[in-house]
C-alpha positions as CSV (number, residue, x, y, z in Angstrom):
1,M,0.0,0.0,0.0
2,I,1.4,3.5,-0.9
3,L,0.7,6.1,1.8
4,R,1.3,9.6,0.8
5,R,-0.3,13.0,1.2
6,R,-0.8,13.5,-2.4
7,M,-3.4,10.8,-2.3
8,I,-5.2,12.7,0.4
9,L,-5.0,15.7,-1.8
10,A,-6.1,13.8,-4.9
11,G,-9.8,14.5,-4.4
12,L,-9.1,18.1,-3.9
13,A,-6.9,18.3,-6.9
14,S,-9.5,16.8,-9.2
15,A,-12.1,19.2,-8.0
16,I,-10.2,22.4,-8.2
17,L,-7.5,22.0,-10.8
18,Q,-8.8,22.2,-14.4
19,P,-6.8,22.4,-17.5
20,A,-8.3,25.7,-18.6
21,L,-6.7,28.9,-17.5
22,V,-9.9,30.2,-16.0
23,R,-12.4,28.3,-13.8
24,A,-15.7,29.5,-12.4
25,Q,-16.4,33.1,-12.6
26,A,-16.4,35.0,-9.3
27,G,-17.6,38.4,-8.2
28,P,-16.0,41.4,-9.8
29,S,-14.3,42.5,-6.5
30,V,-12.8,39.1,-5.9
31,P,-9.0,39.0,-6.2
32,R,-7.4,36.7,-8.9
33,I,-4.6,34.3,-8.0
34,A,-2.6,33.3,-11.1
35,I,-0.5,30.0,-11.0
36,A,1.9,29.4,-13.8
37,V,3.3,25.8,-13.6
38,W,6.2,24.8,-15.6
39,G,5.1,21.1,-16.0
40,S,1.9,19.4,-16.7
41,Q,-1.3,19.0,-14.8
42,A,-0.7,15.3,-14.5
43,S,2.7,15.7,-13.0
44,E,2.3,18.7,-10.7
45,S,-1.4,19.2,-9.8
46,H,-0.9,17.5,-6.4
47,R,1.5,20.2,-5.5
48,V,-0.8,23.1,-6.5
49,A,-3.5,21.3,-4.5
50,G,-1.3,21.8,-1.4
51,L,-1.5,25.6,-2.1
52,I,-5.3,25.6,-2.5
53,A,-5.6,23.6,0.7
54,G,-3.4,26.1,2.6
55,L,-5.5,29.1,1.2
56,A,-8.7,27.3,2.2
57,E,-7.4,27.1,5.8
58,L,-6.9,30.9,5.7
59,G,-10.4,31.5,4.5
60,W,-9.8,31.9,0.7
61,K,-12.2,29.8,-1.3
62,D,-11.9,29.6,-5.1
63,G,-15.0,31.0,-6.8
64,V,-16.2,32.7,-3.6
65,T,-13.5,34.9,-2.0
66,M,-10.9,34.6,-4.8
67,Q,-10.5,33.3,-8.4
68,V,-7.9,30.9,-9.3
69,N,-6.4,31.0,-12.8
70,I,-4.0,28.2,-13.7
71,G,-1.7,27.7,-16.6
72,W,0.4,24.5,-17.4
73,G,3.6,25.1,-19.3
74,E,4.0,21.4,-20.3
75,S,7.8,21.7,-19.8
76,N,8.1,23.9,-22.9
77,S,9.8,27.4,-22.6
78,A,7.8,29.0,-25.4
79,R,4.5,27.6,-24.0
80,Y,5.4,28.6,-20.5
81,R,6.0,32.3,-21.6
82,S,2.7,32.3,-23.5
83,V,0.9,30.9,-20.4
84,V,2.5,33.6,-18.1
85,A,1.5,36.3,-20.6
86,E,-2.0,35.1,-20.8
87,L,-2.3,34.9,-17.0
88,V,-0.9,38.4,-16.5
89,A,-3.3,39.8,-19.0
90,K,-6.1,38.9,-16.7
91,K,-4.7,41.3,-14.1
92,P,-4.2,39.0,-11.1
93,S,-3.1,40.3,-7.7
94,V,-0.2,37.8,-7.5
95,L,1.5,35.3,-9.7
96,L,2.8,32.0,-8.3
97,V,5.4,29.8,-10.0
98,S,7.0,26.4,-9.3
99,R,10.6,27.4,-8.9
100,D,12.9,30.4,-8.8
101,A,14.1,29.7,-12.4
102,E,10.5,30.1,-13.6
103,A,10.2,33.3,-11.6
104,L,13.2,34.6,-13.5
105,I,11.5,33.7,-16.8
106,A,8.2,35.4,-15.8
107,L,9.8,38.6,-14.3
108,P,10.1,40.5,-17.7
109,L,6.5,39.7,-18.5
110,T,4.9,40.9,-15.2
111,G,5.8,44.5,-14.6
112,S,4.9,45.4,-11.0
113,L,3.0,42.2,-10.3
114,P,4.1,40.3,-7.1
115,I,5.7,36.9,-7.9
116,L,6.0,34.0,-5.5
117,F,8.0,30.9,-5.9
118,A,7.6,27.5,-4.1
119,S,11.0,26.1,-4.7
120,G,14.0,28.4,-4.5
121,F,17.3,26.8,-5.1
122,D,19.5,29.7,-5.6
123,P,17.3,32.9,-5.8
124,V,20.3,35.1,-4.7
125,G,22.8,33.5,-7.1
126,I,20.5,34.0,-10.1
127,G,19.9,37.6,-9.3
128,L,16.2,37.2,-8.5
129,V,16.4,38.6,-5.0
130,T,19.0,40.9,-3.3
131,S,19.2,38.6,-0.3
132,L,17.0,36.0,1.5
133,A,16.3,38.4,4.4
134,N,15.6,41.4,2.1
135,P,14.4,40.4,-1.3
136,G,14.2,44.0,-2.4
137,G,11.9,43.7,-5.4
138,M,8.7,42.1,-6.5
139,V,9.7,38.5,-5.9
140,T,9.9,36.2,-2.9
141,G,8.9,32.8,-1.8
142,V,10.3,29.6,-0.2
143,S,13.9,28.4,-0.4
144,I,14.4,24.6,-0.2
145,Q,18.2,24.6,-0.7
146,N,20.2,22.7,1.9
147,R,24.0,22.2,1.9
148,E,23.6,18.5,2.9
149,F,21.1,17.6,0.2
150,S,23.2,16.0,-2.5
151,P,25.8,14.4,-0.1
152,K,23.0,13.0,2.0
153,R,21.6,11.1,-0.9
154,L,25.0,9.5,-1.5
155,S,25.1,8.5,2.1
156,L,21.7,6.9,1.8
157,L,22.7,5.0,-1.3
158,T,25.8,3.5,0.6
159,E,23.5,2.5,3.5
160,A,21.1,0.7,1.1
161,V,24.0,-0.9,-0.8
162,P,26.8,-1.4,1.7
163,R,29.5,-2.7,-0.8
164,L,28.8,0.1,-3.3
165,A,32.0,1.1,-5.1
166,R,30.8,3.2,-8.1
167,V,28.0,5.7,-8.4
168,G,27.0,7.5,-11.6
169,A,26.0,11.1,-11.0
170,L,23.8,12.5,-13.7
171,Y,24.1,16.3,-14.2
172,R,23.5,19.2,-16.6
173,P,27.0,20.3,-17.6
174,M,25.8,23.9,-18.5
175,D,24.4,24.4,-15.0
176,E,27.0,25.9,-12.7
177,N,25.0,24.9,-9.6
178,A,24.9,21.3,-10.8
179,V,28.7,21.4,-11.3
180,H,29.1,22.8,-7.8
181,W,27.1,20.0,-6.2
182,L,28.8,17.4,-8.3
183,K,32.1,18.4,-6.9
184,I,30.8,18.3,-3.3
185,T,29.3,14.9,-3.9
186,T,32.5,13.6,-5.5
187,E,34.6,14.7,-2.6
188,Q,32.2,13.0,-0.2
189,G,32.4,9.9,-2.2
190,K,36.2,9.8,-1.9
191,G,35.8,10.0,1.9
192,R,33.5,6.9,1.8
193,G,35.6,5.0,-0.7
194,V,33.0,5.4,-3.4
195,Q,34.0,6.6,-6.9
196,V,31.5,9.1,-8.2
197,V,31.4,8.9,-12.1
198,P,30.2,12.2,-13.7
199,V,27.5,11.5,-16.3
200,P,26.7,14.7,-18.4
201,I,23.1,14.7,-19.8
202,D,21.8,17.4,-22.0
203,R,18.7,15.7,-23.5
204,R,16.6,12.5,-23.3
205,E,18.5,10.9,-26.1
206,D,21.6,10.9,-24.0
207,L,20.1,8.5,-21.4
208,V,20.2,5.1,-23.2
209,P,23.9,5.3,-24.1
210,A,24.8,6.7,-20.7
211,F,23.2,3.9,-18.8
212,A,24.7,1.3,-21.1
213,A,28.2,2.8,-20.4
214,L,27.5,2.8,-16.7
215,A,26.6,-0.9,-16.7
216,K,29.7,-1.8,-18.6
217,Q,31.7,0.0,-16.0
218,K,30.1,-2.1,-13.3
219,T,28.5,0.9,-11.7
220,G,26.2,-0.1,-8.8
221,A,23.9,3.0,-8.4
222,I,23.0,6.4,-9.8
223,L,21.9,9.7,-8.5
224,N,21.1,12.9,-10.3
225,I,21.9,16.5,-9.4
226,P,18.3,18.0,-9.3
227,D,17.2,19.5,-12.5
228,R,13.8,20.0,-14.3
229,L,15.1,17.7,-17.1
230,F,15.6,14.8,-14.7
231,F,12.2,15.4,-13.1
232,E,10.6,15.2,-16.5
233,M,12.5,12.0,-17.4
234,R,12.1,10.3,-13.9
235,K,10.2,7.3,-15.3
236,D,12.8,6.8,-17.9
237,L,15.5,7.1,-15.3
238,A,13.8,4.5,-13.0
239,D,13.1,2.1,-15.9
240,L,16.7,2.2,-17.2
241,S,18.0,1.8,-13.6
242,L,15.9,-1.3,-13.1
243,K,16.9,-2.7,-16.5
244,H,20.6,-2.3,-15.8
245,G,20.4,-3.4,-12.2
246,L,21.3,0.0,-10.7
247,A,20.1,1.3,-7.4
248,A,18.7,4.8,-8.0
249,I,18.0,7.8,-5.7
250,G,16.1,10.8,-6.9
251,G,15.9,14.4,-5.6
252,V,12.1,14.6,-5.6
253,Q,9.5,12.2,-4.1
254,E,8.1,11.4,-7.5
255,F,11.3,9.5,-8.4
256,A,10.5,6.7,-6.0
257,D,6.9,6.7,-7.0
258,S,8.1,6.2,-10.6
259,G,10.2,3.2,-9.6
260,A,13.5,4.5,-8.2
261,L,14.8,2.6,-5.2
262,L,14.9,5.7,-3.0
263,S,14.1,9.5,-3.0
264,Y,15.4,12.0,-0.6
265,A,13.9,15.3,-1.2
266,P,12.5,18.6,0.3
267,D,8.9,18.4,1.1
268,V,7.7,20.5,-1.9
269,I,4.0,20.1,-1.1
270,S,4.7,21.8,2.3
271,A,6.4,24.6,0.4
272,W,3.4,25.1,-1.8
273,R,1.1,25.2,1.4
274,R,3.5,27.6,3.0
275,L,3.1,29.9,0.0
276,A,-0.6,30.3,1.0
277,T,0.5,32.5,3.9
278,F,2.5,34.7,1.4
279,V,-0.6,35.1,-0.8
280,D,-2.7,35.9,2.2
281,R,-0.3,38.7,3.3
282,I,0.0,40.2,-0.2
283,L,-3.8,40.3,-0.6
284,K,-3.8,42.2,2.7
285,G,-1.3,44.8,1.5
286,A,2.2,43.3,2.1
287,V,4.9,43.7,-0.6
288,P,7.4,41.1,-1.6
289,A,10.4,43.4,-1.1
290,K,9.8,43.3,2.7
291,M,8.8,39.6,2.9
292,P,11.9,37.5,3.6
293,V,12.4,34.3,1.6
294,E,11.7,31.5,4.0
295,Q,13.9,28.5,4.2
296,L,12.2,25.2,4.3
297,N,14.3,22.4,5.9
298,V,11.8,19.6,5.9
299,F,13.0,16.6,4.0
300,E,11.4,13.3,3.2
301,L,13.0,9.8,2.5
302,V,10.9,7.4,0.4
303,V,11.8,3.7,0.0
304,N,10.5,1.6,-2.7
305,L,10.5,-2.0,-1.5
306,R,9.0,-3.2,-4.8
307,T,12.1,-2.0,-6.5
308,A,14.4,-3.4,-3.8
309,K,12.9,-6.8,-4.3
310,A,13.4,-6.6,-8.0
311,L,17.0,-5.6,-7.6
312,K,17.5,-8.2,-4.8
313,I,18.5,-5.5,-2.4
314,Q,17.8,-6.1,1.3
315,I,17.0,-2.6,2.7
316,P,18.5,-2.4,6.2
317,A,16.2,-1.8,9.2
318,S,18.1,1.3,10.0
319,L,17.2,2.9,6.7
320,L,13.6,1.9,7.0
321,L,13.5,3.6,10.3
322,Q,14.4,6.8,8.7
323,A,11.8,6.6,6.0
324,T,8.8,8.9,6.1
325,R,7.1,6.7,3.5
326,V,7.5,3.2,2.3
327,I,6.2,1.8,-1.0
328,E,5.3,-1.9,-0.6
């Protein structure tokens, strides 16, 4: 049985999240909340449902005290910009996006419209905010960056596979942040006697030859430096890992749901719920410049025992005790 909060939110998501940009018409004085999601409704609606649930707890009901307009970018840059432009044209009070990278895309299209992001990985580094404490502009949100994130996933892999000697690390070579975390993970691997093998991936077509090469090199596991590309390809990654007998750990919960052995990830649904308080404050007159970026340090470990059985891996009790969710 799979126990997860997104199942609890499933009914809410199906009731409130429609593919159209505009749902039921509300009264003329009701504020509009615009949500531009990079991915698809199928892959990310459970996250947005967390936001709607959080708003409901604060007294904001879609179609009654607010009107929610949602656009799905379908993981396409051109479509995403079009979605943002269409949403902005409806004159919302605030625009919400999935990640700080999407906020950077949306910013030139929004003028003075407040923008909130649910997953900030490096909002200061990419020039989106002046600092976490003082954003200084029209953008703020929730940061889920953590210095121990990538190294912790390597640690969990070695706990699940005690004799692990080689780990393939998938990363986007043009992403400076990914290169930074790859270096940290590689250094940690040396300390554990594990060779971390860099695997540059730029597109889906790179996956099959990359996994074939890893298998020939007797690699025992893979991890990926978090990136939107890998999120979109998570089922491919899980399937190829299983095909080649590799233990895989992902940086979002959906990796384990797609068949990876493990996932260790920030609780993104909680980040979306937390954004509800930001929306509430903005609708009551607050401005992003004076709303510090909040740092969320809640992480979840998911263990897929079905995959462990297929890979003939005996997950130690110590690891199961750390798990926040187990897929059986």
